[in-house]
N, C-alpha and C positions, 0 to 999 in steps of 0.2 A: 311761481315758487321762488323764494329768495335763494341767491347763490350761497354756498357754504362760506363761512368767514374767511378761510384761507384763500379762496378765489377772489373775494371782494377786496381783501387787504393783504397782499402777498407778504408785506413786512410783518404782519401779525403772526403768521405761522412761524417765522424765524424767532420772534419774541417768545412765543409759547414754547418752542423747542428749547430755547435757552433756559427758561424757567424750569422746564421739566428736567433738563440735564443737570442743572445746578441747584436744585431745590434745597438739598441739605446745607450746602455752603451759604445759600441765600438766607435760610432760616437762622443759621448760627450767627450771621452777620447782622441781621435785622431784629431778632427777638430782644436783644439787650438795649436797643435804642430807646431812650426815655422821651416819650411824647406826652408825659403827664400834664404839662401845661396846656397843650392842645386838647387833650382829653377832658380836662377840667373846664376849659372854656366851652367846649362842645356841650358838656353836661349842664352847664349854666343855662344855655339857650334851648336845649332839647326838653321835651316833655318828660318829666320824671317817670321812671319805669316804663317808658315808651318802647315801642318796637323799632329797632334800629337795624338797617342793613349795612353790613361791612362789605363794600364793593371792592373786589380785589384783595381779599383777606390775606393773601400771601402766607406768611408763616403762622398767622393767627394771633400775633401780638396785640393788635388793636381790638379784635373780637374779645379776647380775654380781658383786656383793660376795661372795655365798655361794660362787659358783664359784671366786673367787680365794682363798677360805679352804679349798679342796680338796673341797668337796661336789659331788656329781653333782646337778644341779638341773633340775627340770621346772617349767614355769610355766603358769598359767592366768590369764585375765582375762575378765570378762563383756563388756567393750567390744571389739568387733572392731578398732577403730582403735588402741586402746591395746595390744591383743595384737600387732598388726602392728608397732607402734613398739618394743615390748619385744623381739620377735623380731629386728628389724633391729639394735637396740642391743647385744643379748647374743649373737646367733647361736644362741639356743635357740628352737626352734619352739614358740611360746606358743599353747596351745589356747584357743579361745573357749568358756569354761565359766563359769557363775556358781556361786558357793559353794553355793547351795541345790540344785544338781544334782550335787554332788561324789559320785562313786560308786566311787572307786578303793580299795576296801576292802582293808586290810592291806598296802598297797603301799609306804608311805613310812616312813623312819626318823625324819623330822621334817617339820613343816609350819611355814612362815613366813606368818603371817596378820597383816599390818601395815595398820591403818586400813581394814579391809574390813568388819568386823562392824557398823560404824556404819551401813552401807547396808542391813543386814538388818532388816526390820520386827521389832518387839518380839515379836510372836506367832510368829516363825520362828526366834528365837534358839536355843531348845533343840534343835530339829531340826538346825540348822547345827552346833551343838557336838557333837551325836551323830555327825554325818557326819565332822567333823574327827577325833574319837576313832576312829571306825571305819576311817578311812583310814590310821591308824598301825599299824605293826608292833608286836608286843609290846615294851614298854619304850621306845617311841617318844616323842618330845616335840613340843610345839607352842608356838610363840611367838605370842601373841595380843595385839593392842593395839587400843584404841579411841582414835582420834586425840585 
């Protein structure tokens, strides 16, 4: 049986605690950020009306933007508080899942992974990238950014 995330990555539990404690302030600070150029470029390459997973949905800003571009969007966040806020803001039931546990193999036309990978320890990066690739349908795309 796999160890719980907090035991595998002690720094992750501190990160999740931070987001849970500061969720409202984080949402206020990040929801107004304009990523429309990145969203438009993503939409250009992604399958129109495809199923997109917003990984680390945070405040829900990108989930909502991608929905407005015509995508069907599912969302996950490792922080229960952030997932609840994302769900409330977007109307999309955001699942509490960390990227290291992503197992939706072959389900998505595209993944939006914005400023999430910086929270993954260096020794877990390859595994996470494989999980991202495995979550995509053939010819699926992924937007990945490190803050």
